[in-house]
Phi, psi and omega in degrees: 000131182258157179215137177267133184282089173231163180291350177284328187231004179232125179246135169245132175223154170221170177233131178220089175238182183055024176107349180294335182294334173268318185294327185243036182300322176298319180289323179296320173301323182289332173299312177299320177294322179298313183299313186292327176292339182244004177078026179271159168275139183233131176229118172262117182280115179234009175238137357286145183295334180230137173227139177283357174291342179059231186299322186293353169300346180298347172293349180289332175302321178290323181291324187276334176299314178299317181297311176305321177291313177300325180292347176101005175303137182285321177232140174226133180244122167251142181225127173293152188291341178273010177251141179248126177265120172297149180298339187254018180287135189280173176305124184294333185295337176299349179282350189299134176231151177303128171069020178242139192223343178238120181250117184221164174251166171265144177270198180291344178274356183083011184238165176315137174240129188265023171285334175231114178243120180240125196227124172262124191301129177197153181302326188295320186282330175291321179294323178297310182290323172299322181295313182299317180296321182299331188250032186297340183262356186291125182290151183249154171302147176311324185290345178251339185287133178245006174105327184191160175080192185265349190299318186296327179290318182294323169304302187300317179277000171274350184301127180052027171277119192289348185270355182272131180235114173277124189260173183301146179297342181296340175280352178196071186268104175248017189253300189244133177281342180277346187294138175271087194264166167268318183228118178259123191253104181274049179284180177297120183155204183301331181259357184305315185289346179277349173286134180239118167249154181286169189295318178297322177292323183288323173298315181296321177295325173299324188285322172305313181302313173295318175304314177301319182299313188293319177297322176299312182299309182294329180295312175305317182293315184294323177293329178285325176293319184275356187052043181247150176279143171303145179291154176293157184299318181303318176296316178304314183289318166316310180291325175294321176298320179299317178295320177298314183298332169301336188257334192231109179299334185294341175261353186241349180239134178290147174233289185240156176289147174288161173276124179273120181274169181272351180227168178219168181273073178283150181299136181274169174299324182298318184288325177292327178299313177300315177309324183284354186268000000 
């Protein structure tokens, strides 16, 4: 499936809540510049500004990726807020390969890193993200587990999927400061200490951080007072998505039909085994 890089059918988005909109302002500006330079539509999701989910709010990227694909964008690129896109980064559509729909790079651990996800719209890749989201609480094999968030599940469900294409590290470099990269990713790892934010942005990030903690504490107190159980992660993410849709049209209005693939990311017997544990 070919795609012309226009704002009508290519979406680049990032998520910056819980203070990350302050800490990584320079990086987010680079996302906008990249999208503008290639004629893509760009959206930085900054609402709601605080979420009591804390780190687990990263699952929102999976849910919004599904929404964007279902809305019909031909290409969708997700970029973490802590990643900087260089001025010479090529048109993402040039990555296209026959029968490949998910384009990802390996991180410093040698496994899929979900900080940059480039997707050519197809039913199979929508199924893949939906499957990961449905199994958000599923325990993972140690070889795939990263301790928290969605990355381990995206690693696990990508195994032996024919639509996955591993691309050059330059598209998501969180490994080497010497690499002539397109996207430099300051995630926890070798490059984390190289990111520099000014004092004001760091202080604002701390204020958001403490605000997020207070929201989390209040949510727990409210559940105890009402004698109700905390909601499941899936329900929490669904509620977040609903709030996002009120603010950002690119996730709430259909545009083009998706490309239907002849295969889908069906659960393997191995995934069912881990689900039973």
